[in-house]
Every structure is written in structure tokens, then in C-alpha cells.
N, C-alpha and C positions, 0 to 999 in steps of 0.2 A: 803338796803343792802341785797343781796341774802342770804337765809338761807340754800339752797341746794347747796353745794360747790363741786368742783372737788376733793378736799382732805380735810379731817377733820383737823381742826387746834387746837382742844381741846384734852386732854388726852382721850384715848379710854378705856372704861371699858368692852365693849362687842362687839368686832369687828365682822363684817359679821352677825349680828343678825337681821337686818332690812330687811323685805321682801317687804313692801309696804309703800309709803308715800302718805298721804291724806291731802290735804290743801283745802282752800276755792277756789282755782283756778282749781284743778284737782286731779286725782289719777294716781300715778306712781308706777311701779314695779321695784325693784332693782334686777338686774340680773348680772351674771358674765360679760356679754357684756357691761353693762351700765344701765342707768335709762330709762325705757320704759314708754312713756306716754300712758296710757290706756283710760282715760276719761277726758274731759274738763267740767268745770262748764258751765251752760247755759250762753250764751252771752260772753264767754271768748274764745279768739282765741289761737291757738297753739303758735303764735308769742308772745302774751302777757305772756304766761306761760314761754316761753324760756327767755324772757327779765328779768324775776324775778329769774332765775335759772342760777348759774354760770356754772354748769355741762352741757355738751351738751346732750340734750335729744334724745333718739331714737324714731322716730315718724313713725309708720306703717300706712298703709292705713285704718286700722280697728279702728282708734281712734273714740270713740263715745262721745256723750254729756250726762252728768248725767241727770237723770230725777227728 
């Protein structure tokens, strides 16, 4: 079940306080435009990350792989 959702389904205690999301699959930045994929883990594809994320990711041409 995706943990990164389009909309929070739990009560919010601190809205708009998250700037980055770091998981075992990649690093994402939360922006007013949406969630931007910054880096992928080694051997993880952008498609794999998107399949585990309900929210549509913004993918720029500058996505790099973590070292």
C-alpha cells in the first residue's frame, strides 16, 4: 500500500511542514507544485518509485542516482 498519498487521510498536526521525503527507493522534495523526484536509489527505476507512490511525481531530466 502506498505511503506517499495524494491527500493525507489522517488528522494533520503540522500541515505544510515537510520539505523532503527520504525512503529506501529515493529522495523527493515537497514543493507547492507537487512532489519532485530528486534521486533514485541504485538499481531502482523511476517507474518503480512511481508504482509505490499514489501521488504523481514530478520527474525532471536532472534526476540522479544516490551514491
